N, C-alpha and C positions, 0 to 999 in steps of 0.2 A: 120331871118335876126337880126343882132346884134344891140342893141340900147344902147346908154349911157343915165343914168338918175341918179339924185341926190336922196338920200333916207335918212331919219333921223330914227335912231334906238336908243332905250334906252335900254342899256345893263348894267348889273351888274356883275362885275368880282372881283374875290377875289385877293388880293395882295399876293405876295409870303410869306410875314410874316403871313398873316391869314391862308394860306394853311399849313404853318408849324405848327401852333398852332393847327389846326384841327387834323393833324396827331399825334402831341404829345398828345392830349387829350385822344385818343382812345387806347394808349398803356398802359399796366399794369406797375407796378413797375420793375419787372425784365427786361422787354424789354426797359424801359426807361434808366436804368443803362447802357445798351449796346449801346443804341442810343447816349447817352452822351459821351461815349468812342470813338464811331465812329466819332462824331463831333470834339472831341478833336484831334483825329489822323489826320483828313482831314484839320483842321484849326489850325495852330500853334499860332494864335492871341487869342485863347481861352484856359483858364487854370482853373484848379480847385483851390479852396482856397477862403478864405475871403479877401475882397478888402483892408481893413484898415490894417489887420495883414500883408499882403503881402507887402504893401507899406512901413511899418515900417521896415521889414526885408530887403527890397531892398535898403532903405536909408542907413542902417548899412552897407550893402555891397558896396554901393557907397563910403561911408567914408573910408572903409577899403582899397579899390582899387582905390583911387582917382588919384594916380599917373600914373596909367595905362589906363587913360580915352582915350587918343588918340589911344592906341592900340586896345581898346575895340570898338571905332568907326569903325577902319579899319576892324575889324573882322566882324562887323554888315554889312559893305558895301560888303564884300566878300559873306557872307550869301545870301544877296539879289541878287546879280548878279548870284549866283547859281540857285536860284529860277527862275530867268528870263530866263537863258540860257538853263537849262536842260529840256529835255522832260518830265521826271518824277522827280518832286520836292522831295528834301531829306525828307521833313516832312511827305510825304505819306509813306515813307519805314522805317522811324526811328522817334522815339518820345522820347524826354528827359524831358517833362514837367510833368510827373507823379511822386508822391512821393513813398517812399517804401511801404506805407501802401496800395497803389492802384496797386501794382505789381501783375499781373495775376499769380495765382498759378495753377499749372497743377493738375487735379484731375485723380488720377490713376483709370482706369476701370479694373475690374476683368476680366481676360481672360478666354476663354472657346471655346470648339469646338462647332460647329453648330450641330443641330439635324441631318442633313444629314451626316455629318462627323462621329458621334457617330455610327449610323447605318452602315456606310460603313466599320468601323473597325471591327464590329461584323461580317458582311457578308463575309469579306476577310478570316475569320477563319473557315467559315462553308462551303464554296463552292470553290472547286478546279479547276472545269471545266471552262475553259477561256470564253466560249460562255455563259454559265450560269452566270457567274460572271458579264459579260457585261450587260446581261439582268437585273440581280438584281440591279445593279448600276443605271441602266436607271429607273428602278421603284422607287428606293429611290430618285432619283433626281426629280421625279414627284410627290412625297408626299408633302401635304401642312403642315402649321405650327401644325395643330392638329393631324397629322399623318396619314391623309386619303389620299387614291388614288382616285382623282377625275377625272382622265383621263380614257377614255375608252380603253379597252385592244387592240381592233383593231387599234386604234391610236398609241398605244405603238409599235405595230408590224411594222407599217409605219415608225415610228421614227427610230427604230433599222435598218430598211432596208436602209433609206436614209442617216441617220447621222453616223451610226456606221457600215454600210455595213454588217450587221448581219441578215441573212435570217432565219426566224422562223415563226410559226404559233401561233395562240391564245392559243392553248393547252399548248405549251412549256412555254409561258409566264405565264399562270395561274399556271403551275406547279412551276415555279421559285417564283411566287407571294406567294405561300403557304410556301415556305422556308423564305421569307422576314417576313410573318406574324408570324413566329416562333421567331422572334428577340425580345429583350427586348426594351421597356416595352410591355407588352401584349396588343394587340389591334392596333398596328401599321400595315399599309397596308390594312386596311379595306376599302371597298368601300362605306359603309354608316354606320350609327349609329347602326342598328340592327346587322350587321356583326362585328362591332367593340365590342359591349357588349358580343356577343356570343363567340368571340375569348377570352375574357378575363375569362368568365365562364369556357370554356372548357380547359383552361390552368391549372386549379386546378387538383391536383393529386387524391384527394378522394372528391367527390362532396357530400354535405349533402343533405337531403330530401329538404330542402328550395331551395338550389342552383339547384337542378334537376328540381323543380317546376318552378324556375325563367328561367331555359333553355327552358322549354316547352312554357312558356308564351311568351318569346321573339322570338322564332322560329315560333310558330303557331298563337299567338294572339297578334303580335306587334302592329297592327293598333289599336286594342281595348285598348291595354295598353297605348299608347300614347295619346289616347283620354279619358283615364281614365274611360272607360266603364267596371268597375270592376264587375258589376252584371252579365254581359254577360260572362265574364271569369269564374266566379265562377260557373255559371249554365252549361257552356259547359264542364268544367273539373271535375264537381261534386265534388267540394272540399268546405271546411268551408271558410268564409271570413278571419278568423285569419290566415289560411294556406296561402292564397293569400297575406296577409299583410306581413308575413314573407318572402315571395318570393320577394315582391316589395322592402323590406328593403334590401335584398341582391343585387337587381339591382341598387338601389340607390348608394351602395358603389363602384360601378364600375366607371372607369373614362371614361367620353364621349370624352375627347380629350387627348388621351395618349401622343400625340406628345409634349405637354407642359411640361411634366415631364423631357424631355431631350433638352429643349431649352438651348441655350448659357446662361451662367451665368451672363453675363453683362447686366444689365437692367437700364433704365433711371428712376431716382426717381424725381417725380415732387412735389416740395414743394410750398404750397400756402403762398405767402407773402402778408398780408393785406395792402391795400393802406390807410385805414383809421382806427383809433383806437378810439373807443367809451367807455367811462367809466361812470360808476354810482356811485354817492356818495350822500347818504342820500337824494334820490329822484331827484337829479340834475344830468343832463347829460352833459358830456363834450366831445368835439371832437377835435381831433388832427391828423394831417397828418404824415404818416410814414416819418421818416426822410430821407429815401432814395428817396422819392418824392421831397424832397427839398434840393437838392445839392447846394453847394457854388461854383458859377462860376464867373469868372472875366475876363476882357480883359488884356492881357499881357502887362504889363508895358514897357517892352523892345520894343514891337511893336508900342506903343504910342510914346515913345521917338524917335524911328526910323522915324515915320512919320513927327515929328517936325523937325528932322535933315535934311531930304531930302527936306522938304518944305522950309527950310531956304536957302538951297543951290540949289535951282532949276535952273539948267543951261542947261544941256545936254538933249537929248531926251531919254537917259537911265535913268536919274533922274526922269523924268516925268513918265516913265513906272514903276519905282520902287514905286513912290508915289501912282500910281493907284493900284498896287499890294497890298501894305500895307494897304491903306485906304479900299479896298475891303475886306480884311481879318478882319479888325477891325469892319467894319460895319456888316459883317456877324456874328461875335462874339457877338456883341450887339443885333443884332435881335434874336439870339438863346437864349441869357440870358433873354430877354424880354419874349420871348415865353414860357420859363420855368417858369417864374414868373406868367405870365397870367394863365398858366396851374394850377399852385398851387392855385391861387385865385379862378378859376373857379371850381376846384374840391372841395374846402372847402365850397363855397357858395352853391354848388348844394347838397352836403352831408349833410350840416347843415339843408337845407330845408327838405330833406328826413328824417333825425332824428327827427325833429320837428313834421313832418306830422304823423310819426309812433311812436310818443313818448311813447304811451302805451305799444307797443311791446318791445321797448328797455328798459323799466322800469321792465316789468314783464317777458319777454321771452316767453309768451303765443302766439302761432302761431294764435289763433282765434282772438287775438287782433289787428291783422294787418287790416288796413283800406283799402278799394278799392283805389287804386292809379295808374294813368297812367302817361305816360311821359308828357302829357299836363299839368297836374295838377302842376308838379314841374317847368315846363318851364314858367307858368305864375306867380309862386311865385318869381323866380329869375330873371324874364324878360330876359330869353334867348331863343334861338330857340330850338325847339323839336330835331332836329338833334344834337345840342350841348349836350343836356341832354342824348341822346342816345349813344353818344360817351363816356361820362362820365361813364354811367352805363355799358358800354361793357367791360367785362373781369376785372372788378374791384371788390375787396373784402373788407368788413368791419369787423373788429375784434370787437366783443361785449362781454359782461359778460356771454352770453350764447352760445358762439361759433362764428365761422367765416362764413360769408354769402356772397354769390354773390349778388352784388347790385340789379341785375334783380330779385332777390328773393322777395324784398320788393314791387315789382310792380305787380299788379293784377287787373283783371276787376271787376266791381260791379254786384251784384245780388240783386233784390228786393225780400223781404220776403212778406208774406201775409199781414203783418202789414203795408207794405210800406217802411220799413226800408232798406237802403242800406247797404249790407254786402259784404265782400270780397269773390271771388270764392275760395280763399285759405281756408277760414273757412269751406266751404262746403266740400272741398277735405279732410280737417282734419277729419270732421265727417264720411265721407265715409271710410277713412283709419282705424279710430277707430272701425267702425262697422264690416269691413272685418277681422280686427285683432282679434275681439272677437267672431266672427261666430263660429258655430258648424262645425267642419272641414268636417265630413261626410255628412253634409247638408248645403253646403255654400249658401250664400244669392245670389239670381239672380239679374239682373238689375232691374227688376220689383219690387222686394221686397225692394230693396235699395231705389229706387224712392218713394216707399209707406212710408218707414222709414223716409225719409227727409221731405215728406209731412206732417207727424205727428209732425215734429219739426218746421214746419212753412215755409219750403222751397219747394215751388211749382216747381218742376224740372221734365221735361220729361224723360223718359227712355232713349232715345237716348243722352240726355245731360249728364246723369249719366254714360253711356257708354263711352262717350268722356273724362270725368273727370278721370274715372277708367283707360283708356288707357294712359292718361297723367301721372298717378302715376305708370305706368308700372305694373299694376295688371291685371292678366289673367282673363277670363271669369270663372263663377262659375263652370262649368264642369271641367276645368282644375285645379281648387283649391281643388277639392274633394279628401279628404284622407280617408283611410279605418279605 
């Protein structure tokens, strides 16, 4: 049974302006530039440039064309009617409020054939039979970027039957696959890493003793090789460790992903643009915001005058619609400008707190000088919400005298030493990294030995914690770090 009742609720809602600010806070410099361009294209009342300079320029223009004022007003009225009457406003398809300096310049990309296209060119010169050529091209089309055939042969047989109307069996496909494996570069068409490496070794005209040993290792002891059980291989092959070392060096020279050498030549280059610049001068730190993060924006003066004109001559319904349209665009432009300014202020305040908190690191560049710091620490200093600090730290970079760092780099959890001192986990990771870099490569340090080493230095850490930090540093286990 339905019932009506009154209920009081206390809700907290963000205004559109606050939501806009939150979105702007988390974007890095490059995305901010694009976001501003989009806003200018969508809102003709928003322009780039300094307010005072533009006002002076427009006054000079008014003086110059004072005699054509009535014509100018008529032109403005015509533009507004176009905005109100058209389904797609002209300002969304054309923009004339950007300077020549801001014109988008096309960046030419180097052209090139894809990996599959280059292989297809080769196979067309080697196979004349139409059926075999269809099978070969189907195989090439199923190669991944590394040059491997990950699809099962039986599935290729089904594909050929249903999509190409080519009836064949597995043996025919395997026969054509061998021809594909003879294409350049050596190793393409392999079904796994073992086959890929063997194809490259066997492509050589005259194999040396080391290469023949490497072939035997890959063919008969591949599992032991991948697990670096070198002692087992030496014992079973009855060879000297130095002979195995030479063979392993030959294997290391091979390309585990031959397809990468035939990739298309057009690649995206990602350049890191710092959001903050930190300088050090005689023990004093200075912080500045990247100029790209502080663009000069203003409300179009022509739109402001347009609003005054229509407000003074408010008579018809169409005039009221024009006023509402212009006012909406001006308000939207003001909100966006305010959001950009608040973003700048929030970024500076937050980064200044981080810089002061990690002052020792920014003065010395020593990673071990980083203090334990979490988002809550900075949030309490600047009196902002933790989520706001998280948005600021997300995807932002700081340029320092010692390199450019992601802001998240400066945040780390704390760890207590035996003396009760709070240190950063990054300091422990640095000690781990140095210990592994300096270890004897034929007898690498196990996690137990690393834990014991840290305990000697006053860091009482369990073996599983050492393993966790090692994995975070992308360092493999001791067995996989072993070298001959």
